[in-house]
PDB file of N, CA, C and O in Angstrom:
ATOM      1  N   UNK A   1     -53.764  93.096 134.992  1.00  0.00           N
ATOM      2  CA  UNK A   1     -53.263  92.060 134.109  1.00  0.00           C
ATOM      3  C   UNK A   1     -51.798  91.816 134.439  1.00  0.00           C
ATOM      4  O   UNK A   1     -51.004  92.752 134.527  1.00  0.00           O
ATOM      5  N   UNK A   2     -51.454  90.553 134.620  1.00  0.00           N
ATOM      6  CA  UNK A   2     -50.083  90.176 134.950  1.00  0.00           C
ATOM      7  C   UNK A   2     -49.366  89.749 133.670  1.00  0.00           C
ATOM      8  O   UNK A   2     -49.511  88.617 133.209  1.00  0.00           O
ATOM      9  N   UNK A   3     -48.595  90.670 133.111  1.00  0.00           N
ATOM     10  CA  UNK A   3     -47.932  90.389 131.838  1.00  0.00           C
ATOM     11  C   UNK A   3     -46.656  89.584 132.003  1.00  0.00           C
ATOM     12  O   UNK A   3     -45.994  89.266 131.016  1.00  0.00           O
ATOM     13  N   UNK A   4     -46.300  89.249 133.245  1.00  0.00           N
ATOM     14  CA  UNK A   4     -45.128  88.403 133.443  1.00  0.00           C
ATOM     15  C   UNK A   4     -45.432  86.944 133.129  1.00  0.00           C
ATOM     16  O   UNK A   4     -44.515  86.132 133.008  1.00  0.00           O
ATOM     17  N   UNK A   5     -46.710  86.607 132.997  1.00  0.00           N
ATOM     18  CA  UNK A   5     -47.117  85.248 132.662  1.00  0.00           C
ATOM     19  C   UNK A   5     -47.346  85.122 131.164  1.00  0.00           C
ATOM     20  O   UNK A   5     -48.019  85.953 130.554  1.00  0.00           O
ATOM     21  N   UNK A   6     -46.781  84.079 130.580  1.00  0.00           N
ATOM     22  CA  UNK A   6     -46.995  83.821 129.157  1.00  0.00           C
ATOM     23  C   UNK A   6     -48.381  83.229 128.977  1.00  0.00           C
ATOM     24  O   UNK A   6     -48.696  82.174 129.526  1.00  0.00           O
ATOM     25  N   UNK A   7     -49.206  83.921 128.201  1.00  0.00           N
ATOM     26  CA  UNK A   7     -50.527  83.387 127.896  1.00  0.00           C
ATOM     27  C   UNK A   7     -51.037  84.015 126.607  1.00  0.00           C
ATOM     28  O   UNK A   7     -50.602  85.095 126.207  1.00  0.00           O
ATOM     29  N   UNK A   8     -51.954  83.325 125.976  1.00  0.00           N
ATOM     30  CA  UNK A   8     -52.574  83.841 124.754  1.00  0.00           C
ATOM     31  C   UNK A   8     -53.310  85.139 125.058  1.00  0.00           C
ATOM     32  O   UNK A   8     -53.286  86.069 124.253  1.00  0.00           O
ATOM     33  N   UNK A   9     -53.961  85.207 126.212  1.00  0.00           N
ATOM     34  CA  UNK A   9     -54.703  86.415 126.597  1.00  0.00           C
ATOM     35  C   UNK A   9     -53.765  87.611 126.710  1.00  0.00           C
ATOM     36  O   UNK A   9     -54.106  88.715 126.286  1.00  0.00           O
ATOM     37  N   UNK A  10     -52.572  87.390 127.288  1.00  0.00           N
ATOM     38  CA  UNK A  10     -51.611  88.480 127.410  1.00  0.00           C
ATOM     39  C   UNK A  10     -51.067  88.896 126.048  1.00  0.00           C
ATOM     40  O   UNK A  10     -50.850  90.082 125.802  1.00  0.00           O
ATOM     41  N   UNK A  11     -50.846  87.933 125.167  1.00  0.00           N
ATOM     42  CA  UNK A  11     -50.406  88.246 123.805  1.00  0.00           C
ATOM     43  C   UNK A  11     -51.457  89.122 123.132  1.00  0.00           C
ATOM     44  O   UNK A  11     -51.123  90.141 122.529  1.00  0.00           O
ATOM     45  N   UNK A  12     -52.713  88.732 123.233  1.00  0.00           N
ATOM     46  CA  UNK A  12     -53.801  89.509 122.625  1.00  0.00           C
ATOM     47  C   UNK A  12     -53.845  90.918 123.201  1.00  0.00           C
ATOM     48  O   UNK A  12     -53.980  91.890 122.457  1.00  0.00           O
ATOM     49  N   UNK A  13     -53.734  91.036 124.518  1.00  0.00           N
ATOM     50  CA  UNK A  13     -53.764  92.348 125.158  1.00  0.00           C
ATOM     51  C   UNK A  13     -52.627  93.234 124.654  1.00  0.00           C
ATOM     52  O   UNK A  13     -52.849  94.389 124.292  1.00  0.00           O
ATOM     53  N   UNK A  14     -51.401  92.686 124.632  1.00  0.00           N
ATOM     54  CA  UNK A  14     -50.251  93.495 124.210  1.00  0.00           C
ATOM     55  C   UNK A  14     -50.379  93.932 122.762  1.00  0.00           C
ATOM     56  O   UNK A  14     -50.086  95.083 122.440  1.00  0.00           O
ATOM     57  N   UNK A  15     -50.811  93.033 121.877  1.00  0.00           N
ATOM     58  CA  UNK A  15     -50.965  93.391 120.465  1.00  0.00           C
ATOM     59  C   UNK A  15     -51.991  94.507 120.317  1.00  0.00           C
ATOM     60  O   UNK A  15     -51.759  95.468 119.583  1.00  0.00           O
ATOM     61  N   UNK A  16     -53.115  94.390 121.004  1.00  0.00           N
ATOM     62  CA  UNK A  16     -54.152  95.426 120.910  1.00  0.00           C
ATOM     63  C   UNK A  16     -53.636  96.766 121.438  1.00  0.00           C
ATOM     64  O   UNK A  16     -53.933  97.811 120.859  1.00  0.00           O
ATOM     65  N   UNK A  17     -52.877  96.747 122.517  1.00  0.00           N
ATOM     66  CA  UNK A  17     -52.328  97.981 123.080  1.00  0.00           C
ATOM     67  C   UNK A  17     -51.299  98.603 122.145  1.00  0.00           C
ATOM     68  O   UNK A  17     -51.263  99.822 121.978  1.00  0.00           O
ATOM     69  N   UNK A  18     -50.466  97.770 121.537  1.00  0.00           N
ATOM     70  CA  UNK A  18     -49.474  98.277 120.583  1.00  0.00           C
ATOM     71  C   UNK A  18     -50.179  98.911 119.387  1.00  0.00           C
ATOM     72  O   UNK A  18     -49.815 100.005 118.954  1.00  0.00           O
ATOM     73  N   UNK A  19     -51.184  98.227 118.858  1.00  0.00           N
ATOM     74  CA  UNK A  19     -51.919  98.775 117.706  1.00  0.00           C
ATOM     75  C   UNK A  19     -52.557 100.118 118.058  1.00  0.00           C
ATOM     76  O   UNK A  19     -52.515 101.057 117.264  1.00  0.00           O
ATOM     77  N   UNK A  20     -53.144 100.204 119.242  1.00  0.00           N
ATOM     78  CA  UNK A  20     -53.796 101.444 119.657  1.00  0.00           C
ATOM     79  C   UNK A  20     -52.784 102.570 119.798  1.00  0.00           C
ATOM     80  O   UNK A  20     -53.027 103.684 119.335  1.00  0.00           O
ATOM     81  N   UNK A  21     -51.658 102.290 120.430  1.00  0.00           N
ATOM     82  CA  UNK A  21     -50.643 103.326 120.674  1.00  0.00           C
ATOM     83  C   UNK A  21     -50.002 103.784 119.362  1.00  0.00           C
ATOM     84  O   UNK A  21     -49.714 104.969 119.190  1.00  0.00           O
ATOM     85  N   UNK A  22     -49.782 102.856 118.452  1.00  0.00           N
ATOM     86  CA  UNK A  22     -49.159 103.208 117.170  1.00  0.00           C
ATOM     87  C   UNK A  22     -50.177 103.740 116.166  1.00  0.00           C
ATOM     88  O   UNK A  22     -49.810 104.229 115.097  1.00  0.00           O
ATOM     89  N   UNK A  23     -51.453 103.641 116.516  1.00  0.00           N
ATOM     90  CA  UNK A  23     -52.519 104.074 115.618  1.00  0.00           C
ATOM     91  C   UNK A  23     -52.394 103.379 114.266  1.00  0.00           C
ATOM     92  O   UNK A  23     -52.403 104.020 113.215  1.00  0.00           O
ATOM     93  N   UNK A  24     -52.277 102.057 114.319  1.00  0.00           N
ATOM     94  CA  UNK A  24     -52.137 101.243 113.113  1.00  0.00           C
ATOM     95  C   UNK A  24     -53.397 101.398 112.266  1.00  0.00           C
ATOM     96  O   UNK A  24     -54.506 101.142 112.735  1.00  0.00           O
ATOM     97  N   UNK A  25     -53.218 101.813 111.028  1.00  0.00           N
ATOM     98  CA  UNK A  25     -54.360 102.049 110.151  1.00  0.00           C
ATOM     99  C   UNK A  25     -54.923 100.754 109.581  1.00  0.00           C
ATOM    100  O   UNK A  25     -56.139 100.585 109.500  1.00  0.00           O
ATOM    101  N   UNK A  26     -54.057  99.856 109.193  1.00  0.00           N
ATOM    102  CA  UNK A  26     -54.507  98.588 108.631  1.00  0.00           C
ATOM    103  C   UNK A  26     -54.607  97.578 109.774  1.00  0.00           C
ATOM    104  O   UNK A  26     -53.686  96.795 110.009  1.00  0.00           O
ATOM    105  N   UNK A  27     -55.729  97.608 110.474  1.00  0.00           N
ATOM    106  CA  UNK A  27     -55.899  96.789 111.662  1.00  0.00           C
ATOM    107  C   UNK A  27     -55.829  95.301 111.375  1.00  0.00           C
ATOM    108  O   UNK A  27     -55.480  94.514 112.255  1.00  0.00           O
ATOM    109  N   UNK A  28     -56.157  94.909 110.155  1.00  0.00           N
ATOM    110  CA  UNK A  28     -56.092  93.506 109.788  1.00  0.00           C
ATOM    111  C   UNK A  28     -54.675  93.000 109.601  1.00  0.00           C
ATOM    112  O   UNK A  28     -54.440  91.792 109.593  1.00  0.00           O
ATOM    113  N   UNK A  29     -53.731  93.914 109.452  1.00  0.00           N
ATOM    114  CA  UNK A  29     -52.344  93.514 109.227  1.00  0.00           C
ATOM    115  C   UNK A  29     -51.707  92.930 110.473  1.00  0.00           C
ATOM    116  O   UNK A  29     -50.803  92.100 110.383  1.00  0.00           O
ATOM    117  N   UNK A  30     -52.173  93.357 111.626  1.00  0.00           N
ATOM    118  CA  UNK A  30     -51.612  92.874 112.888  1.00  0.00           C
ATOM    119  C   UNK A  30     -52.757  92.341 113.730  1.00  0.00           C
ATOM    120  O   UNK A  30     -53.540  93.101 114.299  1.00  0.00           O
ATOM    121  N   UNK A  31     -52.838  91.022 113.798  1.00  0.00           N
ATOM    122  CA  UNK A  31     -53.890  90.387 114.587  1.00  0.00           C
ATOM    123  C   UNK A  31     -53.250  89.559 115.693  1.00  0.00           C
ATOM    124  O   UNK A  31     -52.194  88.959 115.488  1.00  0.00           O
ATOM    125  N   UNK A  32     -53.871  89.522 116.847  1.00  0.00           N
ATOM    126  CA  UNK A  32     -53.327  88.684 117.915  1.00  0.00           C
ATOM    127  C   UNK A  32     -53.162  87.230 117.508  1.00  0.00           C
ATOM    128  O   UNK A  32     -52.265  86.550 118.006  1.00  0.00           O
ATOM    129  N   UNK A  33     -54.002  86.745 116.619  1.00  0.00           N
ATOM    130  CA  UNK A  33     -53.904  85.349 116.189  1.00  0.00           C
ATOM    131  C   UNK A  33     -52.640  85.071 115.378  1.00  0.00           C
ATOM    132  O   UNK A  33     -52.295  83.910 115.156  1.00  0.00           O
ATOM    133  N   UNK A  34     -51.948  86.114 114.936  1.00  0.00           N
ATOM    134  CA  UNK A  34     -50.708  85.949 114.181  1.00  0.00           C
ATOM    135  C   UNK A  34     -49.524  85.618 115.086  1.00  0.00           C
ATOM    136  O   UNK A  34     -48.437  85.309 114.599  1.00  0.00           O
ATOM    137  N   UNK A  35     -49.731  85.681 116.393  1.00  0.00           N
ATOM    138  CA  UNK A  35     -48.638  85.522 117.336  1.00  0.00           C
ATOM    139  C   UNK A  35     -48.938  84.387 118.303  1.00  0.00           C
ATOM    140  O   UNK A  35     -50.098  84.072 118.567  1.00  0.00           O
ATOM    141  N   UNK A  36     -47.888  83.780 118.825  1.00  0.00           N
ATOM    142  CA  UNK A  36     -48.090  82.752 119.834  1.00  0.00           C
ATOM    143  C   UNK A  36     -47.146  82.995 121.007  1.00  0.00           C
ATOM    144  O   UNK A  36     -46.378  83.957 121.017  1.00  0.00           O
ATOM    145  N   UNK A  37     -47.217  82.127 121.971  1.00  0.00           N
ATOM    146  CA  UNK A  37     -46.448  82.311 123.197  1.00  0.00           C
ATOM    147  C   UNK A  37     -44.948  82.100 123.003  1.00  0.00           C
ATOM    148  O   UNK A  37     -44.164  82.499 123.864  1.00  0.00           O
ATOM    149  N   UNK A  38     -44.533  81.493 121.912  1.00  0.00           N
ATOM    150  CA  UNK A  38     -43.106  81.261 121.666  1.00  0.00           C
ATOM    151  C   UNK A  38     -42.341  82.579 121.560  1.00  0.00           C
ATOM    152  O   UNK A  38     -41.174  82.649 121.947  1.00  0.00           O
ATOM    153  N   UNK A  39     -42.973  83.599 121.051  1.00  0.00           N
ATOM    154  CA  UNK A  39     -42.316  84.894 120.873  1.00  0.00           C
ATOM    155  C   UNK A  39     -42.710  85.883 121.969  1.00  0.00           C
ATOM    156  O   UNK A  39     -42.606  87.096 121.788  1.00  0.00           O
ATOM    157  N   UNK A  40     -43.156  85.360 123.093  1.00  0.00           N
ATOM    158  CA  UNK A  40     -43.707  86.207 124.157  1.00  0.00           C
ATOM    159  C   UNK A  40     -42.695  87.239 124.652  1.00  0.00           C
ATOM    160  O   UNK A  40     -43.029  88.417 124.777  1.00  0.00           O
ATOM    161  N   UNK A  41     -41.471  86.814 124.935  1.00  0.00           N
ATOM    162  CA  UNK A  41     -40.475  87.734 125.491  1.00  0.00           C
ATOM    163  C   UNK A  41     -40.178  88.879 124.520  1.00  0.00           C
ATOM    164  O   UNK A  41     -40.089  90.035 124.934  1.00  0.00           O
ATOM    165  N   UNK A  42     -40.025  88.564 123.244  1.00  0.00           N
ATOM    166  CA  UNK A  42     -39.759  89.594 122.242  1.00  0.00           C
ATOM    167  C   UNK A  42     -40.939  90.555 122.120  1.00  0.00           C
ATOM    168  O   UNK A  42     -40.760  91.770 122.024  1.00  0.00           O
ATOM    169  N   UNK A  43     -42.137  89.997 122.125  1.00  0.00           N
ATOM    170  CA  UNK A  43     -43.343  90.812 122.046  1.00  0.00           C
ATOM    171  C   UNK A  43     -43.463  91.709 123.278  1.00  0.00           C
ATOM    172  O   UNK A  43     -43.855  92.871 123.169  1.00  0.00           O
ATOM    173  N   UNK A  44     -43.130  91.175 124.430  1.00  0.00           N
ATOM    174  CA  UNK A  44     -43.192  91.957 125.675  1.00  0.00           C
ATOM    175  C   UNK A  44     -42.204  93.113 125.626  1.00  0.00           C
ATOM    176  O   UNK A  44     -42.520  94.207 126.091  1.00  0.00           O
ATOM    177  N   UNK A  45     -41.023  92.897 125.075  1.00  0.00           N
ATOM    178  CA  UNK A  45     -40.036  93.976 124.938  1.00  0.00           C
ATOM    179  C   UNK A  45     -40.579  95.095 124.051  1.00  0.00           C
ATOM    180  O   UNK A  45     -40.432  96.273 124.378  1.00  0.00           O
ATOM    181  N   UNK A  46     -41.199  94.735 122.940  1.00  0.00           N
ATOM    182  CA  UNK A  46     -41.784  95.743 122.053  1.00  0.00           C
ATOM    183  C   UNK A  46     -42.907  96.474 122.775  1.00  0.00           C
ATOM    184  O   UNK A  46     -42.990  97.701 122.723  1.00  0.00           O
ATOM    185  N   UNK A  47     -43.764  95.727 123.441  1.00  0.00           N
ATOM    186  CA  UNK A  47     -44.871  96.331 124.196  1.00  0.00           C
ATOM    187  C   UNK A  47     -44.343  97.332 125.222  1.00  0.00           C
ATOM    188  O   UNK A  47     -44.841  98.455 125.301  1.00  0.00           O
ATOM    189  N   UNK A  48     -43.347  96.939 126.001  1.00  0.00           N
ATOM    190  CA  UNK A  48     -42.796  97.831 127.033  1.00  0.00           C
ATOM    191  C   UNK A  48     -42.229  99.101 126.414  1.00  0.00           C
ATOM    192  O   UNK A  48     -42.447 100.196 126.934  1.00  0.00           O
ATOM    193  N   UNK A  49     -41.505  98.964 125.313  1.00  0.00           N
ATOM    194  CA  UNK A  49     -40.925 100.137 124.665  1.00  0.00           C
ATOM    195  C   UNK A  49     -42.005 101.067 124.118  1.00  0.00           C
ATOM    196  O   UNK A  49     -41.906 102.287 124.250  1.00  0.00           O
ATOM    197  N   UNK A  50     -43.030 100.490 123.508  1.00  0.00           N
ATOM    198  CA  UNK A  50     -44.125 101.288 122.945  1.00  0.00           C
ATOM    199  C   UNK A  50     -44.853 102.039 124.067  1.00  0.00           C
ATOM    200  O   UNK A  50     -45.226 103.199 123.892  1.00  0.00           O
ATOM    201  N   UNK A  51     -45.053 101.395 125.197  1.00  0.00           N
ATOM    202  CA  UNK A  51     -45.766 102.023 126.306  1.00  0.00           C
ATOM    203  C   UNK A  51     -44.960 103.160 126.936  1.00  0.00           C
ATOM    204  O   UNK A  51     -45.542 104.094 127.487  1.00  0.00           O
ATOM    205  N   UNK A  52     -43.639 103.091 126.860  1.00  0.00           N
ATOM    206  CA  UNK A  52     -42.790 104.144 127.454  1.00  0.00           C
ATOM    207  C   UNK A  52     -42.791 105.431 126.642  1.00  0.00           C
ATOM    208  O   UNK A  52     -42.604 106.513 127.197  1.00  0.00           O
ATOM    209  N   UNK A  53     -43.000 105.326 125.339  1.00  0.00           N
ATOM    210  CA  UNK A  53     -42.896 106.504 124.468  1.00  0.00           C
ATOM    211  C   UNK A  53     -44.269 107.134 124.235  1.00  0.00           C
ATOM    212  O   UNK A  53     -45.291 106.449 124.192  1.00  0.00           O
ATOM    213  N   UNK A  54     -44.262 108.451 124.086  1.00  0.00           N
ATOM    214  CA  UNK A  54     -45.504 109.176 123.819  1.00  0.00           C
ATOM    215  C   UNK A  54     -45.777 109.351 122.339  1.00  0.00           C
ATOM    216  O   UNK A  54     -46.932 109.457 121.928  1.00  0.00           O
ATOM    217  N   UNK A  55     -44.728 109.382 121.537  1.00  0.00           N
ATOM    218  CA  UNK A  55     -44.914 109.558 120.098  1.00  0.00           C
ATOM    219  C   UNK A  55     -43.808 108.812 119.358  1.00  0.00           C
ATOM    220  O   UNK A  55     -42.770 108.464 119.923  1.00  0.00           O
ATOM    221  N   UNK A  56     -44.069 108.581 118.077  1.00  0.00           N
ATOM    222  CA  UNK A  56     -43.141 107.815 117.258  1.00  0.00           C
ATOM    223  C   UNK A  56     -42.957 108.503 115.917  1.00  0.00           C
ATOM    224  O   UNK A  56     -43.907 109.029 115.339  1.00  0.00           O
ATOM    225  N   UNK A  57     -41.728 108.493 115.434  1.00  0.00           N
ATOM    226  CA  UNK A  57     -41.471 109.013 114.094  1.00  0.00           C
ATOM    227  C   UNK A  57     -41.963 107.978 113.091  1.00  0.00           C
ATOM    228  O   UNK A  57     -42.135 106.810 113.441  1.00  0.00           O
ATOM    229  N   UNK A  58     -42.190 108.391 111.851  1.00  0.00           N
ATOM    230  CA  UNK A  58     -42.591 107.413 110.828  1.00  0.00           C
ATOM    231  C   UNK A  58     -41.594 106.258 110.705  1.00  0.00           C
ATOM    232  O   UNK A  58     -41.993 105.110 110.511  1.00  0.00           O
ATOM    233  N   UNK A  59     -40.297 106.563 110.819  1.00  0.00           N
ATOM    234  CA  UNK A  59     -39.282 105.501 110.730  1.00  0.00           C
ATOM    235  C   UNK A  59     -39.387 104.535 111.898  1.00  0.00           C
ATOM    236  O   UNK A  59     -39.241 103.326 111.715  1.00  0.00           O
ATOM    237  N   UNK A  60     -39.637 105.050 113.096  1.00  0.00           N
ATOM    238  CA  UNK A  60     -39.801 104.180 114.267  1.00  0.00           C
ATOM    239  C   UNK A  60     -41.032 103.289 114.104  1.00  0.00           C
ATOM    240  O   UNK A  60     -40.993 102.098 114.413  1.00  0.00           O
ATOM    241  N   UNK A  61     -42.113 103.873 113.620  1.00  0.00           N
ATOM    242  CA  UNK A  61     -43.333 103.096 113.430  1.00  0.00           C
ATOM    243  C   UNK A  61     -43.107 101.981 112.419  1.00  0.00           C
ATOM    244  O   UNK A  61     -43.543 100.848 112.624  1.00  0.00           O
ATOM    245  N   UNK A  62     -42.424 102.309 111.328  1.00  0.00           N
ATOM    246  CA  UNK A  62     -42.149 101.298 110.312  1.00  0.00           C
ATOM    247  C   UNK A  62     -41.272 100.191 110.889  1.00  0.00           C
ATOM    248  O   UNK A  62     -41.521  99.012 110.637  1.00  0.00           O
ATOM    249  N   UNK A  63     -40.258 100.554 111.654  1.00  0.00           N
ATOM    250  CA  UNK A  63     -39.371  99.554 112.251  1.00  0.00           C
ATOM    251  C   UNK A  63     -40.135  98.652 113.221  1.00  0.00           C
ATOM    252  O   UNK A  63     -39.905  97.443 113.257  1.00  0.00           O
ATOM    253  N   UNK A  64     -41.040  99.234 114.001  1.00  0.00           N
ATOM    254  CA  UNK A  64     -41.828  98.439 114.943  1.00  0.00           C
ATOM    255  C   UNK A  64     -42.753  97.467 114.215  1.00  0.00           C
ATOM    256  O   UNK A  64     -42.868  96.303 114.600  1.00  0.00           O
ATOM    257  N   UNK A  65     -43.400  97.944 113.178  1.00  0.00           N
ATOM    258  CA  UNK A  65     -44.301  97.079 112.414  1.00  0.00           C
ATOM    259  C   UNK A  65     -43.512  95.962 111.732  1.00  0.00           C
ATOM    260  O   UNK A  65     -43.976  94.824 111.668  1.00  0.00           O
ATOM    261  N   UNK A  66     -42.318  96.286 111.221  1.00  0.00           N
ATOM    262  CA  UNK A  66     -41.480  95.255 110.608  1.00  0.00           C
ATOM    263  C   UNK A  66     -41.042  94.226 111.644  1.00  0.00           C
ATOM    264  O   UNK A  66     -41.013  93.029 111.359  1.00  0.00           O
ATOM    265  N   UNK A  67     -40.702  94.691 112.844  1.00  0.00           N
ATOM    266  CA  UNK A  67     -40.303  93.771 113.909  1.00  0.00           C
ATOM    267  C   UNK A  67     -41.467  92.861 114.300  1.00  0.00           C
ATOM    268  O   UNK A  67     -41.288  91.659 114.495  1.00  0.00           O
ATOM    269  N   UNK A  68     -42.650  93.441 114.413  1.00  0.00           N
ATOM    270  CA  UNK A  68     -43.827  92.621 114.703  1.00  0.00           C
ATOM    271  C   UNK A  68     -44.033  91.585 113.607  1.00  0.00           C
ATOM    272  O   UNK A  68     -44.368  90.432 113.881  1.00  0.00           O
ATOM    273  N   UNK A  69     -43.830  92.004 112.371  1.00  0.00           N
ATOM    274  CA  UNK A  69     -43.981  91.086 111.242  1.00  0.00           C
ATOM    275  C   UNK A  69     -43.006  89.917 111.334  1.00  0.00           C
ATOM    276  O   UNK A  69     -43.340  88.792 110.964  1.00  0.00           O
ATOM    277  N   UNK A  70     -41.812  90.184 111.824  1.00  0.00           N
ATOM    278  CA  UNK A  70     -40.822  89.105 111.937  1.00  0.00           C
ATOM    279  C   UNK A  70     -41.173  88.127 113.065  1.00  0.00           C
ATOM    280  O   UNK A  70     -40.674  87.002 113.083  1.00  0.00           O
ATOM    281  N   UNK A  71     -42.020  88.546 113.995  1.00  0.00           N
ATOM    282  CA  UNK A  71     -42.413  87.680 115.110  1.00  0.00           C
ATOM    283  C   UNK A  71     -43.655  86.842 114.806  1.00  0.00           C
ATOM    284  O   UNK A  71     -44.030  85.974 115.594  1.00  0.00           O
ATOM    285  N   UNK A  72     -44.280  87.100 113.680  1.00  0.00           N
ATOM    286  CA  UNK A  72     -45.502  86.371 113.341  1.00  0.00           C
ATOM    287  C   UNK A  72     -45.236  84.882 113.206  1.00  0.00           C
ATOM    288  O   UNK A  72     -44.133  84.455 112.863  1.00  0.00           O
ATOM    289  N   UNK A  73     -46.273  84.102 113.486  1.00  0.00           N
ATOM    290  CA  UNK A  73     -46.170  82.648 113.308  1.00  0.00           C
ATOM    291  C   UNK A  73     -45.859  82.346 111.867  1.00  0.00           C
ATOM    292  O   UNK A  73     -46.355  83.009 110.956  1.00  0.00           O
ATOM    293  N   UNK A  74     -45.045  81.353 111.667  1.00  0.00           N
ATOM    294  CA  UNK A  74     -44.670  80.965 110.300  1.00  0.00           C
ATOM    295  C   UNK A  74     -45.682  79.985 109.739  1.00  0.00           C
ATOM    296  O   UNK A  74     -45.543  79.539 108.600  1.00  0.00           O
TER     297      UNK A  74
END
């Protein structure tokens, strides 16, 4: 998968990978349909950071979920 290209498919892939890595319990809270290509660069930054880390503190997880929430379509 070439994540350097902005596409809906890449947005969906990154969101699913972030949810899996963070072990998001409320899966309905973060859906790929909540995001669009306008926020692609910001979403990619979060995805890259999440993929680099092996574990997250509760505070880090909360901050990441809040950041994702701020990127949602209005």
